[in-house]
FIKOLZA-1660 file (N, C-alpha, C; in steps of 0.1 Angstrom, whole numbers, plus 5000, padded with zeros to 4 digits):
% residues 247
   i   px   py   pz ch aa at
   1 6418 3423 6606  A  F  N
   1 6425 3435 6604  A  F CA
   1 6418 3446 6613  A  F  C
   2 6407 3444 6617  A  L  N
   2 6398 3454 6626  A  L CA
   2 6395 3449 6638  A  L  C
   3 6398 3456 6647  A  D  N
   3 6395 3452 6663  A  D CA
   3 6382 3457 6665  A  D  C
   4 6373 3449 6667  A  V  N
   4 6359 3453 6669  A  V CA
   4 6354 3446 6683  A  V  C
   5 6364 3445 6693  A  S  N
   5 6361 3439 6705  A  S CA
   5 6351 3446 6715  A  S  C
   6 6349 3459 6712  A  M  N
   6 6340 3466 6718  A  M CA
   6 6325 3468 6712  A  M  C
   7 6324 3463 6699  A  A  N
   7 6313 3464 6690  A  A CA
   7 6307 3450 6691  A  A  C
   8 6294 3452 6685  A  G  N
   8 6287 3437 6685  A  G CA
   8 6289 3431 6672  A  G  C
   9 6284 3417 6670  A  A  N
   9 6286 3410 6659  A  A CA
   9 6278 3417 6646  A  A  C
  10 6285 3414 6635  A  K  N
  10 6278 3419 6623  A  K CA
  10 6276 3407 6615  A  K  C
  11 6265 3406 6607  A  T  N
  11 6262 3395 6599  A  T CA
  11 6270 3397 6586  A  T  C
  12 6276 3386 6581  A  N  N
  12 6283 3387 6570  A  N CA
  12 6275 3385 6557  A  N  C
  13 6275 3395 6550  A  F  N
  13 6267 3396 6538  A  F CA
  13 6275 3394 6525  A  F  C
  14 6286 3390 6527  A  G  N
  14 6297 3388 6516  A  G CA
  14 6292 3381 6504  A  G  C
  15 6283 3371 6505  A  N  N
  15 6279 3364 6494  A  N CA
  15 6270 3371 6484  A  N  C
  16 6265 3382 6487  A  I  N
  16 6255 3389 6479  A  I CA
  16 6263 3399 6471  A  I  C
  17 6276 3402 6473  A  Y  N
  17 6283 3412 6465  A  Y CA
  17 6292 3406 6454  A  Y  C
  18 6291 3393 6451  A  G  N
  18 6300 3387 6441  A  G CA
  18 6293 3382 6429  A  G  C
  19 6279 3385 6429  A  E  N
  19 6272 3378 6417  A  E CA
  19 6272 3389 6406  A  E  C
  20 6268 3383 6395  A  N  N
  20 6268 3392 6381  A  N CA
  20 6257 3403 6382  A  N  C
  21 6248 3401 6390  A  T  N
  21 6237 3411 6391  A  T CA
  21 6233 3414 6405  A  T  C
  22 6227 3424 6408  A  P  N
  22 6224 3428 6421  A  P CA
  22 6211 3419 6428  A  P  C
  23 6207 3409 6420  A  Q  N
  23 6194 3404 6424  A  Q CA
  23 6194 3399 6440  A  Q  C
  24 6205 3391 6442  A  A  N
  24 6207 3386 6456  A  A CA
  24 6210 3399 6466  A  A  C
  25 6214 3408 6462  A  Y  N
  25 6216 3422 6470  A  Y CA
  25 6202 3426 6474  A  Y  C
  26 6193 3427 6464  A  V  N
  26 6181 3432 6466  A  V CA
  26 6171 3423 6474  A  V  C
  27 6173 3412 6473  A  Q  N
  27 6164 3401 6480  A  Q CA
  27 6169 3399 6496  A  Q  C
  28 6181 3401 6497  A  T  N
  28 6187 3402 6511  A  T CA
  28 6185 3415 6518  A  T  C
  29 6186 3426 6513  A  L  N
  29 6186 3439 6521  A  L CA
  29 6173 3446 6520  A  L  C
  30 6163 3443 6513  A  V  N
  30 6150 3449 6512  A  V CA
  30 6143 3444 6522  A  V  C
  31 6142 3432 6528  A  P  N
  31 6134 3427 6540  A  P CA
  31 6140 3435 6554  A  P  C
  32 6153 3439 6554  A  I  N
  32 6159 3445 6565  A  I CA
  32 6158 3461 6563  A  I  C
  33 6150 3466 6556  A  D  N
  33 6149 3481 6555  A  D CA
  33 6160 3488 6551  A  D  C
  34 6169 3484 6542  A  Y  N
  34 6181 3490 6539  A  Y CA
  34 6178 3503 6531  A  Y  C
  35 6167 3503 6526  A  G  N
  35 6164 3516 6518  A  G CA
  35 6162 3527 6524  A  G  C
  36 6159 3527 6539  A  H  N
  36 6156 3539 6546  A  H CA
  36 6169 3547 6546  A  H  C
  37 6179 3541 6549  A  Y  N
  37 6193 3550 6548  A  Y CA
  37 6196 3555 6535  A  Y  C
  38 6193 3547 6524  A  H  N
  38 6197 3552 6511  A  H CA
  38 6190 3566 6507  A  H  C
  39 6178 3565 6511  A  D  N
  39 6169 3577 6508  A  D CA
  39 6174 3589 6515  A  D  C
  40 6177 3588 6527  A  R  N
  40 6184 3598 6535  A  R CA
  40 6198 3603 6530  A  R  C
  41 6206 3593 6525  A  Y  N
  41 6219 3596 6520  A  Y CA
  41 6217 3604 6507  A  Y  C
  42 6207 3600 6498  A  T  N
  42 6205 3605 6486  A  T CA
  42 6201 3620 6488  A  T  C
  43 6193 3622 6497  A  E  N
  43 6186 3637 6499  A  E CA
  43 6199 3645 6504  A  E  C
  44 6207 3642 6514  A  M  N
  44 6219 3648 6519  A  M CA
  44 6230 3650 6508  A  M  C
  45 6233 3640 6501  A  S  N
  45 6243 3640 6492  A  S CA
  45 6241 3651 6481  A  S  C
  46 6226 3650 6476  A  N  N
  46 6224 3659 6464  A  N CA
  46 6225 3674 6469  A  N  C
  47 6221 3677 6482  A  E  N
  47 6222 3690 6487  A  E CA
  47 6237 3695 6487  A  E  C
  48 6245 3687 6492  A  E  N
  48 6261 3690 6495  A  E CA
  48 6267 3691 6481  A  E  C
  49 6264 3680 6471  A  I  N
  49 6270 3682 6458  A  I CA
  49 6266 3694 6451  A  I  C
  50 6254 3699 6453  A  A  N
  50 6250 3711 6446  A  A CA
  50 6258 3723 6449  A  A  C
  51 6263 3721 6462  A  K  N
  51 6272 3734 6467  A  K CA
  51 6285 3735 6459  A  K  C
  52 6289 3724 6454  A  I  N
  52 6304 3724 6447  A  I CA
  52 6302 3723 6432  A  I  C
  53 6291 3718 6427  A  S  N
  53 6291 3714 6413  A  S CA
  53 6288 3728 6405  A  S  C
  54 6279 3735 6407  A  K  N
  54 6278 3748 6400  A  K CA
  54 6280 3747 6384  A  K  C
  55 6274 3737 6379  A  G  N
  55 6274 3733 6365  A  G CA
  55 6286 3727 6359  A  G  C
  56 6295 3723 6369  A  K  N
  56 6308 3718 6364  A  K CA
  56 6307 3704 6364  A  K  C
  57 6317 3697 6356  A  K  N
  57 6318 3682 6356  A  K CA
  57 6329 3679 6367  A  K  C
  58 6324 3670 6376  A  L  N
  58 6330 3666 6388  A  L CA
  58 6335 3651 6387  A  L  C
  59 6346 3650 6393  A  T  N
  59 6352 3634 6393  A  T CA
  59 6349 3629 6408  A  T  C
  60 6341 3618 6408  A  A  N
  60 6338 3610 6422  A  A CA
  60 6345 3598 6423  A  A  C
  61 6351 3596 6433  A  L  N
  61 6358 3584 6437  A  L CA
  61 6350 3577 6447  A  L  C
  62 6344 3567 6444  A  E  N
  62 6336 3559 6455  A  E CA
  62 6342 3546 6459  A  E  C
  63 6345 3546 6472  A  L  N
  63 6351 3533 6478  A  L CA
  63 6341 3524 6483  A  L  C
  64 6344 3513 6478  A  G  N
  64 6333 3501 6480  A  G CA
  64 6319 3504 6474  A  G  C
  65 6320 3505 6460  A  S  N
  65 6309 3509 6454  A  S CA
  65 6299 3499 6451  A  S  C
  66 6302 3486 6454  A  S  N
  66 6294 3474 6450  A  S CA
  66 6287 3477 6436  A  S  C
  67 6274 3474 6435  A  Y  N
  67 6266 3475 6422  A  Y CA
  67 6262 3488 6419  A  Y  C
  68 6264 3499 6427  A  G  N
  68 6262 3513 6425  A  G CA
  68 6250 3519 6430  A  G  C
  69 6243 3513 6440  A  N  N
  69 6231 3519 6446  A  N CA
  69 6233 3533 6452  A  N  C
  70 6244 3534 6458  A  T  N
  70 6248 3549 6465  A  T CA
  70 6251 3558 6453  A  T  C
  71 6259 3553 6442  A  T  N
  71 6262 3561 6431  A  T CA
  71 6247 3565 6424  A  T  C
  72 6237 3557 6422  A  L  N
  72 6226 3563 6416  A  L CA
  72 6219 3571 6425  A  L  C
  73 6223 3572 6438  A  G  N
  73 6215 3582 6447  A  G CA
  73 6222 3595 6446  A  G  C
  74 6236 3597 6444  A  Y  N
  74 6241 3610 6443  A  Y CA
  74 6244 3614 6428  A  Y  C
  75 6244 3604 6418  A  R  N
  75 6246 3607 6404  A  R CA
  75 6232 3611 6398  A  R  C
  76 6222 3602 6400  A  C  N
  76 6209 3605 6395  A  C CA
  76 6198 3610 6405  A  C  C
  77 6200 3610 6417  A  G  N
  77 6191 3613 6426  A  G CA
  77 6180 3603 6429  A  G  C
  78 6182 3591 6426  A  Y  N
  78 6172 3580 6427  A  Y CA
  78 6172 3576 6442  A  Y  C
  79 6158 3575 6446  A  N  N
  79 6154 3568 6459  A  N CA
  79 6157 3554 6459  A  N  C
  80 6156 3547 6469  A  W  N
  80 6157 3532 6469  A  W CA
  80 6147 3524 6460  A  W  C
  81 6136 3527 6460  A  D  N
  81 6126 3522 6449  A  D CA
  81 6133 3523 6436  A  D  C
  82 6135 3534 6432  A  K  N
  82 6139 3537 6418  A  K CA
  82 6153 3529 6415  A  K  C
  83 6162 3528 6424  A  V  N
  83 6174 3521 6422  A  V CA
  83 6172 3506 6421  A  V  C
  84 6163 3500 6428  A  V  N
  84 6158 3487 6427  A  V CA
  84 6151 3485 6413  A  V  C
  85 6145 3494 6408  A  D  N
  85 6136 3493 6395  A  D CA
  85 6147 3493 6385  A  D  C
  86 6156 3502 6385  A  V  N
  86 6167 3503 6373  A  V CA
  86 6177 3492 6373  A  V  C
  87 6180 3487 6386  A  W  N
  87 6187 3475 6386  A  W CA
  87 6182 3462 6380  A  W  C
  88 6169 3460 6383  A  L  N
  88 6163 3449 6378  A  L CA
  88 6157 3449 6364  A  L  C
  89 6155 3461 6359  A  N  N
  89 6152 3463 6345  A  N CA
  89 6161 3472 6337  A  N  C
  90 6171 3463 6332  A  E  N
  90 6184 3469 6327  A  E CA
  90 6181 3477 6314  A  E  C
  91 6168 3475 6308  A  E  N
  91 6167 3482 6297  A  E CA
  91 6163 3497 6299  A  E  C
  92 6161 3501 6312  A  K  N
  92 6155 3513 6314  A  K CA
  92 6168 3524 6314  A  K  C
  93 6165 3534 6307  A  P  N
  93 6176 3544 6306  A  P CA
  93 6179 3552 6321  A  P  C
  94 6191 3556 6321  A  L  N
  94 6194 3564 6335  A  L CA
  94 6195 3579 6332  A  L  C
  95 6189 3586 6340  A  N  N
  95 6189 3600 6338  A  N CA
  95 6198 3606 6350  A  N  C
  96 6208 3612 6345  A  Y  N
  96 6219 3618 6355  A  Y CA
  96 6213 3632 6360  A  Y  C
  97 6215 3635 6373  A  K  N
  97 6212 3647 6378  A  K CA
  97 6223 3656 6379  A  K  C
  98 6234 3650 6381  A  F  N
  98 6248 3658 6382  A  F CA
  98 6257 3652 6372  A  F  C
  99 6266 3661 6367  A  D  N
  99 6275 3657 6357  A  D CA
  99 6288 3652 6362  A  D  C
 100 6290 3638 6364  A  F  N
 100 6301 3632 6372  A  F CA
 100 6308 3624 6360  A  F  C
 101 6321 3622 6364  A  H  N
 101 6330 3611 6360  A  H CA
 101 6332 3602 6372  A  H  C
 102 6325 3590 6372  A  I  N
 102 6326 3581 6383  A  I CA
 102 6336 3573 6383  A  I  C
 103 6345 3572 6392  A  I  N
 103 6355 3560 6395  A  I CA
 103 6351 3554 6405  A  I  C
 104 6347 3540 6402  A  A  N
 104 6342 3531 6413  A  A CA
 104 6353 3522 6418  A  A  C
 105 6355 3519 6432  A  Q  N
 105 6364 3511 6438  A  Q CA
 105 6356 3500 6443  A  Q  C
 106 6360 3487 6442  A  D  N
 106 6355 3476 6449  A  D CA
 106 6364 3465 6448  A  D  C
 107 6361 3454 6456  A  I  N
 107 6369 3442 6456  A  I CA
 107 6361 3431 6447  A  I  C
 108 6349 3435 6443  A  S  N
 108 6343 3425 6433  A  S CA
 108 6343 3429 6419  A  S  C
 109 6349 3420 6413  A  E  N
 109 6350 3423 6397  A  E CA
 109 6336 3422 6392  A  E  C
 110 6327 3415 6397  A  N  N
 110 6314 3412 6391  A  N CA
 110 6305 3424 6393  A  N  C
 111 6305 3429 6405  A  A  N
 111 6297 3440 6408  A  A CA
 111 6301 3453 6400  A  A  C
 112 6315 3455 6399  A  L  N
 112 6320 3466 6391  A  L CA
 112 6315 3464 6377  A  L  C
 113 6316 3451 6370  A  G  N
 113 6314 3449 6359  A  G CA
 113 6298 3452 6355  A  G  C
 114 6290 3449 6365  A  F  N
 114 6276 3452 6365  A  F CA
 114 6273 3468 6363  A  F  C
 115 6279 3475 6371  A  G  N
 115 6278 3490 6373  A  G CA
 115 6283 3496 6361  A  G  C
 116 6295 3491 6354  A  K  N
 116 6300 3497 6341  A  K CA
 116 6292 3494 6329  A  K  C
 117 6288 3483 6330  A  R  N
 117 6277 3478 6317  A  R CA
 117 6263 3486 6320  A  R  C
 118 6262 3489 6331  A  R  N
 118 6247 3494 6333  A  R CA
 118 6247 3510 6331  A  R  C
 119 6260 3516 6330  A  G  N
 119 6261 3530 6329  A  G CA
 119 6261 3538 6341  A  G  C
 120 6264 3530 6353  A  I  N
 120 6264 3536 6366  A  I CA
 120 6279 3542 6369  A  I  C
 121 6288 3533 6364  A  F  N
 121 6302 3537 6366  A  F CA
 121 6309 3541 6352  A  F  C
 122 6318 3551 6352  A  D  N
 122 6325 3552 6340  A  D CA
 122 6339 3546 6340  A  D  C
 123 6344 3544 6351  A  Q  N
 123 6357 3539 6354  A  Q CA
 123 6358 3528 6366  A  Q  C
 124 6364 3519 6365  A  T  N
 124 6364 3508 6378  A  T CA
 124 6377 3505 6381  A  T  C
 125 6381 3502 6394  A  I  N
 125 6393 3499 6399  A  I CA
 125 6389 3489 6410  A  I  C
 126 6395 3476 6407  A  V  N
 126 6395 3465 6415  A  V CA
 126 6406 3468 6427  A  V  C
 127 6401 3467 6440  A  H  N
 127 6413 3469 6449  A  H CA
 127 6409 3464 6462  A  H  C
 128 6418 3456 6469  A  D  N
 128 6413 3452 6483  A  D CA
 128 6422 3461 6492  A  D  C
 129 6414 3465 6503  A  F  N
 129 6419 3476 6512  A  F CA
 129 6430 3470 6521  A  F  C
 130 6431 3456 6519  A  K  N
 130 6443 3451 6528  A  K CA
 130 6457 3455 6522  A  K  C
 131 6457 3460 6511  A  N  N
 131 6468 3463 6504  A  N CA
 131 6470 3479 6502  A  N  C
 132 6481 3483 6502  A  P  N
 132 6484 3499 6500  A  P CA
 132 6479 3500 6486  A  P  C
 133 6475 3514 6484  A  F  N
 133 6470 3519 6470  A  F CA
 133 6481 3518 6459  A  F  C
 134 6478 3513 6449  A  G  N
 134 6485 3515 6438  A  G CA
 134 6486 3527 6430  A  G  C
 135 6492 3530 6419  A  V  N
 135 6492 3543 6412  A  V CA
 135 6477 3546 6408  A  V  C
 136 6469 3537 6402  A  E  N
 136 6457 3541 6396  A  E CA
 136 6447 3545 6408  A  E  C
 137 6447 3539 6421  A  M  N
 137 6439 3544 6430  A  M CA
 137 6445 3558 6436  A  M  C
 138 6459 3559 6437  A  S  N
 138 6464 3571 6443  A  S CA
 138 6462 3582 6434  A  S  C
 139 6461 3580 6421  A  D  N
 139 6459 3592 6412  A  D CA
 139 6444 3597 6413  A  D  C
 140 6435 3586 6413  A  A  N
 140 6420 3589 6417  A  A CA
 140 6418 3597 6429  A  A  C
 141 6425 3593 6438  A  L  N
 141 6422 3601 6451  A  L CA
 141 6426 3614 6450  A  L  C
 142 6438 3618 6443  A  V  N
 142 6443 3631 6443  A  V CA
 142 6433 3639 6434  A  V  C
 143 6428 3634 6423  A  K  N
 143 6421 3641 6413  A  K CA
 143 6406 3643 6417  A  K  C
 144 6400 3634 6426  A  A  N
 144 6386 3635 6429  A  A CA
 144 6381 3648 6435  A  A  C
 145 6370 3653 6431  A  D  N
 145 6364 3664 6437  A  D CA
 145 6356 3658 6448  A  D  C
 146 6351 3647 6447  A  F  N
 146 6341 3641 6457  A  F CA
 146 6344 3627 6460  A  F  C
 147 6349 3624 6474  A  L  N
 147 6353 3610 6477  A  L CA
 147 6341 3607 6487  A  L  C
 148 6335 3594 6483  A  T  N
 148 6325 3589 6493  A  T CA
 148 6329 3574 6497  A  T  C
 149 6326 3572 6509  A  S  N
 149 6327 3560 6515  A  S CA
 149 6316 3556 6525  A  S  C
 150 6305 3549 6519  A  I  N
 150 6293 3547 6526  A  I CA
 150 6291 3533 6528  A  I  C
 151 6289 3528 6540  A  M  N
 151 6289 3513 6545  A  M CA
 151 6300 3507 6540  A  M  C
 152 6312 3513 6539  A  T  N
 152 6323 3509 6536  A  T CA
 152 6334 3509 6546  A  T  C
 153 6335 3520 6554  A  T  N
 153 6344 3524 6563  A  T CA
 153 6347 3513 6572  A  T  C
 154 6338 3505 6576  A  F  N
 154 6339 3494 6584  A  F CA
 154 6350 3484 6580  A  F  C
 155 6352 3483 6567  A  Y  N
 155 6361 3474 6561  A  Y CA
 155 6376 3478 6558  A  Y  C
 156 6376 3492 6560  A  I  N
 156 6388 3499 6558  A  I CA
 156 6398 3499 6569  A  I  C
 157 6409 3493 6569  A  P  N
 157 6419 3494 6581  A  P CA
 157 6425 3510 6582  A  P  C
 158 6426 3513 6596  A  T  N
 158 6428 3526 6599  A  T CA
 158 6440 3531 6590  A  T  C
 159 6450 3525 6590  A  E  N
 159 6461 3531 6581  A  E CA
 159 6459 3533 6567  A  E  C
 160 6449 3525 6562  A  R  N
 160 6445 3527 6548  A  R CA
 160 6436 3539 6547  A  R  C
 161 6428 3542 6558  A  W  N
 161 6419 3553 6556  A  W CA
 161 6426 3567 6558  A  W  C
 162 6437 3565 6565  A  Y  N
 162 6445 3577 6567  A  Y CA
 162 6453 3581 6554  A  Y  C
 163 6456 3571 6548  A  E  N
 163 6464 3573 6535  A  E CA
 163 6455 3577 6524  A  E  C
 164 6443 3573 6525  A  A  N
 164 6432 3578 6514  A  A CA
 164 6431 3592 6517  A  A  C
 165 6428 3597 6530  A  I  N
 165 6425 3611 6533  A  I CA
 165 6438 3621 6530  A  I  C
 166 6450 3614 6532  A  F  N
 166 6462 3623 6529  A  F CA
 166 6463 3625 6515  A  F  C
 167 6461 3614 6506  A  K  N
 167 6462 3617 6493  A  K CA
 167 6450 3626 6487  A  K  C
 168 6438 3623 6492  A  F  N
 168 6426 3632 6487  A  F CA
 168 6428 3646 6490  A  F  C
 169 6435 3649 6501  A  L  N
 169 6437 3664 6505  A  L CA
 169 6450 3671 6500  A  L  C
 170 6458 3662 6493  A  S  N
 170 6470 3667 6488  A  S CA
 170 6471 3678 6477  A  S  C
 171 6457 3679 6471  A  D  N
 171 6455 3690 6462  A  D CA
 171 6444 3698 6467  A  D  C
 172 6447 3709 6473  A  R  N
 172 6436 3718 6477  A  R CA
 172 6434 3731 6469  A  R  C
 173 6435 3729 6457  A  S  N
 173 6435 3739 6447  A  S CA
 173 6420 3741 6445  A  S  C
 174 6410 3734 6446  A  K  N
 174 6397 3734 6443  A  K CA
 174 6387 3729 6455  A  K  C
 175 6377 3732 6456  A  P  N
 175 6368 3727 6466  A  P CA
 175 6366 3711 6465  A  P  C
 176 6365 3705 6477  A  K  N
 176 6365 3691 6477  A  K CA
 176 6353 3688 6489  A  K  C
 177 6347 3677 6485  A  L  N
 177 6338 3671 6494  A  L CA
 177 6341 3657 6498  A  L  C
 178 6340 3654 6512  A  L  N
 178 6342 3640 6516  A  L CA
 178 6329 3635 6523  A  L  C
 179 6323 3624 6518  A  A  N
 179 6312 3617 6525  A  A CA
 179 6314 3604 6531  A  A  C
 180 6313 3602 6543  A  Y  N
 180 6316 3589 6550  A  Y CA
 180 6308 3586 6561  A  Y  C
 181 6304 3574 6564  A  N  N
 181 6296 3571 6578  A  N CA
 181 6303 3561 6585  A  N  C
 182 6300 3563 6598  A  M  N
 182 6306 3552 6607  A  M CA
 182 6293 3544 6613  A  M  C
 183 6295 3531 6614  A  M  N
 183 6285 3521 6618  A  M CA
 183 6288 3519 6632  A  M  C
 184 6284 3526 6641  A  M  N
 184 6289 3525 6656  A  M CA
 184 6287 3512 6664  A  M  C
 185 6275 3505 6658  A  A  N
 185 6272 3493 6663  A  A CA
 185 6281 3482 6660  A  A  C
 186 6289 3485 6650  A  F  N
 186 6299 3474 6645  A  F CA
 186 6313 3478 6646  A  F  C
 187 6316 3491 6648  A  D  N
 187 6328 3498 6646  A  D CA
 187 6329 3509 6656  A  D  C
 188 6338 3507 6665  A  D  N
 188 6340 3518 6676  A  D CA
 188 6351 3526 6675  A  D  C
 189 6357 3527 6664  A  R  N
 189 6369 3537 6661  A  R CA
 189 6363 3550 6660  A  R  C
 190 6371 3560 6665  A  N  N
 190 6366 3573 6666  A  N CA
 190 6373 3582 6654  A  N  C
 191 6364 3582 6644  A  W  N
 191 6367 3589 6631  A  W CA
 191 6360 3601 6629  A  W  C
 192 6357 3608 6640  A  T  N
 192 6351 3621 6638  A  T CA
 192 6359 3632 6630  A  T  C
 193 6352 3641 6623  A  P  N
 193 6361 3650 6617  A  P CA
 193 6370 3660 6625  A  P  C
 194 6367 3662 6638  A  E  N
 194 6373 3669 6646  A  E CA
 194 6386 3663 6649  A  E  C
 195 6388 3649 6650  A  L  N
 195 6399 3642 6653  A  L CA
 195 6406 3641 6639  A  L  C
 196 6400 3635 6628  A  L  N
 196 6407 3633 6615  A  L CA
 196 6415 3646 6611  A  L  C
 197 6407 3658 6612  A  F  N
 197 6412 3670 6605  A  F CA
 197 6417 3681 6615  A  F  C
 198 6421 3675 6628  A  A  N
 198 6426 3686 6636  A  A CA
 198 6438 3693 6630  A  A  C
 199 6439 3705 6629  A  G  N
 199 6452 3712 6623  A  G CA
 199 6448 3713 6607  A  G  C
 200 6439 3707 6602  A  V  N
 200 6438 3710 6587  A  V CA
 200 6428 3722 6587  A  V  C
 201 6433 3733 6577  A  P  N
 201 6425 3745 6577  A  P CA
 201 6414 3744 6567  A  P  C
 202 6404 3753 6569  A  K  N
 202 6393 3756 6561  A  K CA
 202 6385 3745 6558  A  K  C
 203 6378 3739 6567  A  W  N
 203 6369 3728 6564  A  W CA
 203 6358 3731 6573  A  W  C
 204 6345 3726 6569  A  S  N
 204 6332 3724 6578  A  S CA
 204 6326 3713 6573  A  S  C
 205 6315 3708 6584  A  C  N
 205 6309 3696 6582  A  C CA
 205 6296 3697 6586  A  C  C
 206 6287 3689 6579  A  R  N
 206 6272 3686 6581  A  R CA
 206 6273 3671 6585  A  R  C
 207 6266 3669 6596  A  R  N
 207 6264 3654 6601  A  R CA
 207 6251 3651 6604  A  R  C
 208 6248 3638 6604  A  S  N
 208 6233 3634 6606  A  S CA
 208 6233 3620 6611  A  S  C
 209 6226 3617 6621  A  F  N
 209 6225 3604 6628  A  F CA
 209 6212 3598 6623  A  F  C
 210 6213 3586 6616  A  N  N
 210 6201 3580 6611  A  N CA
 210 6200 3566 6612  A  N  C
 211 6189 3559 6610  A  K  N
 211 6188 3546 6609  A  K CA
 211 6196 3540 6598  A  K  C
 212 6204 3530 6600  A  H  N
 212 6212 3523 6588  A  H CA
 212 6201 3512 6584  A  H  C
 213 6197 3503 6592  A  R  N
 213 6188 3493 6586  A  R CA
 213 6182 3483 6599  A  R  C
 214 6175 3475 6597  A  N  N
 214 6171 3466 6608  A  N CA
 214 6184 3455 6612  A  N  C
 215 6185 3453 6625  A  F  N
 215 6194 3442 6628  A  F CA
 215 6189 3428 6623  A  F  C
 216 6198 3418 6621  A  T  N
 216 6194 3406 6618  A  T CA
 216 6192 3399 6631  A  T  C
 217 6188 3387 6631  A  E  N
 217 6186 3380 6644  A  E CA
 217 6198 3379 6651  A  E  C
 218 6211 3375 6644  A  L  N
 218 6223 3373 6651  A  L CA
 218 6227 3387 6656  A  L  C
 219 6226 3395 6650  A  E  N
 219 6230 3410 6655  A  E CA
 219 6221 3414 6669  A  E  C
 220 6208 3412 6666  A  Q  N
 220 6200 3415 6679  A  Q CA
 220 6205 3408 6691  A  Q  C
 221 6211 3395 6690  A  S  N
 221 6215 3387 6701  A  S CA
 221 6228 3392 6708  A  S  C
 222 6235 3401 6701  A  T  N
 222 6248 3406 6705  A  T CA
 222 6245 3421 6709  A  T  C
 223 6233 3427 6705  A  H  N
 223 6232 3441 6709  A  H CA
 223 6219 3444 6719  A  H  C
 224 6218 3433 6728  A  H  N
 224 6209 3434 6738  A  H CA
 224 6194 3435 6735  A  H  C
 225 6191 3428 6723  A  G  N
 225 6179 3429 6717  A  G CA
 225 6173 3440 6711  A  G  C
 226 6182 3450 6707  A  N  N
 226 6179 3461 6699  A  N CA
 226 6176 3457 6686  A  N  C
 227 6166 3462 6681  A  K  N
 227 6161 3459 6665  A  K CA
 227 6167 3468 6654  A  K  C
 228 6173 3478 6656  A  E  N
 228 6178 3488 6646  A  E CA
 228 6193 3491 6649  A  E  C
 229 6199 3492 6637  A  A  N
 229 6213 3497 6637  A  A CA
 229 6211 3513 6631  A  A  C
 230 6219 3520 6638  A  W  N
 230 6222 3534 6634  A  W CA
 230 6234 3539 6631  A  W  C
 231 6235 3549 6624  A  T  N
 231 6249 3552 6618  A  T CA
 231 6249 3568 6618  A  T  C
 232 6262 3574 6620  A  M  N
 232 6264 3588 6617  A  M CA
 232 6270 3591 6605  A  M  C
 233 6266 3599 6597  A  T  N
 233 6271 3602 6584  A  T CA
 233 6276 3618 6584  A  T  C
 234 6288 3619 6578  A  Y  N
 234 6296 3633 6577  A  Y CA
 234 6296 3636 6562  A  Y  C
 235 6294 3649 6561  A  F  N
 235 6296 3655 6547  A  F CA
 235 6307 3667 6552  A  F  C
 236 6320 3664 6547  A  V  N
 236 6330 3676 6550  A  V CA
 236 6334 3681 6538  A  V  C
 237 6333 3695 6538  A  H  N
 237 6336 3704 6526  A  H CA
 237 6351 3710 6531  A  H  C
 238 6359 3709 6521  A  F  N
 238 6372 3716 6522  A  F CA
 238 6373 3726 6513  A  F  C
 239 6374 3739 6517  A  D  N
 239 6375 3751 6508  A  D CA
 239 6388 3749 6502  A  D  C
 240 6389 3755 6489  A  P  N
 240 6403 3755 6483  A  P CA
 240 6413 3765 6490  A  P  C
 241 6426 3763 6490  A  I  N
 241 6437 3769 6494  A  I CA
 241 6446 3773 6484  A  I  C
 242 6450 3785 6482  A  E  N
 242 6460 3791 6473  A  E CA
 242 6473 3785 6477  A  E  C
 243 6482 3779 6466  A  A  N
 243 6495 3775 6470  A  A CA
 243 6504 3788 6472  A  A  C
 244 6512 3787 6481  A  T  N
 244 6521 3796 6485  A  T CA
 244 6535 3794 6481  A  T  C
 245 6544 3803 6476  A  S  N
 245 6556 3801 6473  A  S CA
 245 6565 3802 6484  A  S  C
 246 6576 3792 6484  A  A  N
 246 6585 3790 6494  A  A CA
 246 6595 3802 6494  A  A  C
 247 6599 3808 6506  A  H  N
 247 6607 3818 6507  A  H CA
 247 6620 3813 6514  A  H  C
% end
């Protein structure tokens, strides 16, 4: 469903997302330096969430949450080493940095089950992006204060992404924050905020270009021998807009 004719091949890591624990995830991604990006995302997300939290309980909807490594970054402020530690040592308590109700979406019931059992997620939704959003996903998108899609956007068809954004922005009565990244080595769609939100009032954006991870050998062969994948991350703030009466 995704035309990546202009982008290079991407290794299929699908086998690491369906286990009951993140053990295979850790064993696969640690050797290719996946933690580098996690730490940068954690730093940025904590700074941006602080701008809208102000002591309030927030609702977060995370697209493609997997086992909750990104969640532990923005909910607890955990760096990659700490995430691996609490993943592999389930008896260790979690310390929340921000007051969130976490709604986690993923295609893997096992990954969601682990995150819920571990106290990373509060609510889970099994959904395949090939399908339109049902009532539960639609409601979550509307009520979310924070919508995040990290290392997931690649898997979302364009029409589904626009559907998600439309629903997320349908309630502008409160501040909202959107975080997403584009893996340009594998996905050449132009989803810059300037294009996505042309004509949308009262938004601002922070962006950062960072290393994603090391390429696998397969990926190096289709990226002219380059050894690293880089990604652009966007944090888009939407200021509240007062509803106006029709005349």
